C-alpha positions as CSV (number, residue, x, y, z in Angstrom):
1,X,-27.2,-26.7,-1.2
2,X,-23.5,-26.2,-0.5
3,X,-21.5,-29.3,0.0
4,X,-18.9,-29.7,2.8
5,X,-15.9,-29.3,0.4
6,X,-17.2,-25.9,-0.8
7,X,-17.8,-24.8,2.8
8,X,-14.3,-25.8,3.8
9,X,-12.8,-24.1,0.7
10,X,-14.7,-20.8,1.6
11,X,-13.5,-21.1,5.2
12,X,-9.9,-21.6,4.0
13,X,-10.1,-18.6,1.7
14,X,-11.5,-16.4,4.5
15,X,-8.6,-17.5,6.8
16,X,-6.1,-16.8,4.0
17,X,-7.6,-13.4,3.3
18,X,-7.5,-12.5,7.0
19,X,-3.8,-13.5,7.2
20,X,-3.0,-11.5,4.1
21,X,-4.9,-8.5,5.5
22,X,-2.9,-8.7,8.7
23,X,0.3,-8.9,6.7
24,X,-0.7,-5.9,4.7
25,X,-1.6,-3.9,7.8
26,X,1.8,-4.7,9.5
27,X,3.7,-3.8,6.3
28,X,1.8,-0.6,5.9
29,X,2.5,0.5,9.5
30,X,6.2,-0.3,9.2
31,X,6.5,1.4,5.9
32,X,4.7,4.5,7.1
33,X,7.0,4.7,10.2
34,X,10.1,4.3,8.0
35,X,9.0,6.9,5.5
36,X,8.1,9.4,8.3
37,X,11.5,8.9,9.9
38,X,13.3,9.4,6.6
39,X,11.3,12.5,5.7
40,X,11.8,14.1,9.2
41,X,15.6,14.0,8.6
42,X,15.3,16.2,5.5
43,X,15.6,20.0,5.5
44,X,12.2,20.1,3.7
45,X,10.2,17.1,5.0
46,X,7.1,17.9,2.9
47,X,9.2,18.1,-0.3
48,X,10.9,14.8,0.6
49,X,7.5,13.1,1.0
50,X,6.4,14.5,-2.3
51,X,9.5,13.1,-4.1
52,X,9.0,9.7,-2.6
53,X,5.4,9.6,-3.6
54,X,6.0,10.9,-7.1
55,X,8.7,8.2,-7.5
56,X,6.2,5.6,-6.3
57,X,3.6,6.7,-8.7
58,X,6.1,6.7,-11.6
59,X,7.2,3.1,-10.6
60,X,3.5,2.0,-10.6
61,X,3.1,3.5,-14.1
62,X,6.2,1.9,-15.3
63,X,5.4,-1.5,-14.0
64,X,1.8,-1.5,-15.2
65,X,2.9,-0.3,-18.7
66,X,5.2,-3.3,-19.1
67,X,3.1,-6.0,-17.5
68,X,-0.6,-7.0,-18.0
69,X,-2.2,-5.6,-14.9
70,X,-5.8,-5.8,-13.5
71,X,-7.1,-2.2,-13.5
72,X,-8.5,-2.7,-10.0
73,X,-5.0,-3.6,-8.8
74,X,-3.5,-0.6,-10.5
75,X,-6.0,1.8,-9.0
76,X,-5.6,0.3,-5.5
77,X,-1.8,0.8,-5.8
78,X,-2.4,4.5,-6.6
79,X,-4.9,4.8,-3.8
80,X,-2.4,3.2,-1.4
81,X,0.3,5.8,-2.4
82,X,-2.2,8.6,-1.7
83,X,-3.1,7.0,1.6
84,X,0.6,6.8,2.7
85,X,1.2,10.3,1.5
86,X,-1.7,11.6,3.6
87,X,-0.5,9.7,6.6
88,X,3.1,10.8,6.3
89,X,2.3,14.5,5.6
90,X,-0.1,14.6,8.5
91,X,2.7,14.2,11.0
92,X,5.4,16.3,9.2
93,X,6.2,19.9,10.0
94,X,5.0,22.3,7.4
């Protein structure tokens, strides 16, 4: 049987997780909008998006090579870069 302290702790963790998810969503939306705006200003928007994402992947590689990193976190970072790249490229002229 679960005691009251454990139930409260689980509820607190669920609330904290929901708050962090909301923060991540807002950050992602703002970042995507900024990246799209920057890429649209370039003569070759698709190439600009590619450069930004390549730099992001390189930065993840550099960070994870120098710091102990959970493999799940590392993979999620790469997945997020791919997600942003797909979102940005979907609205850019070819």
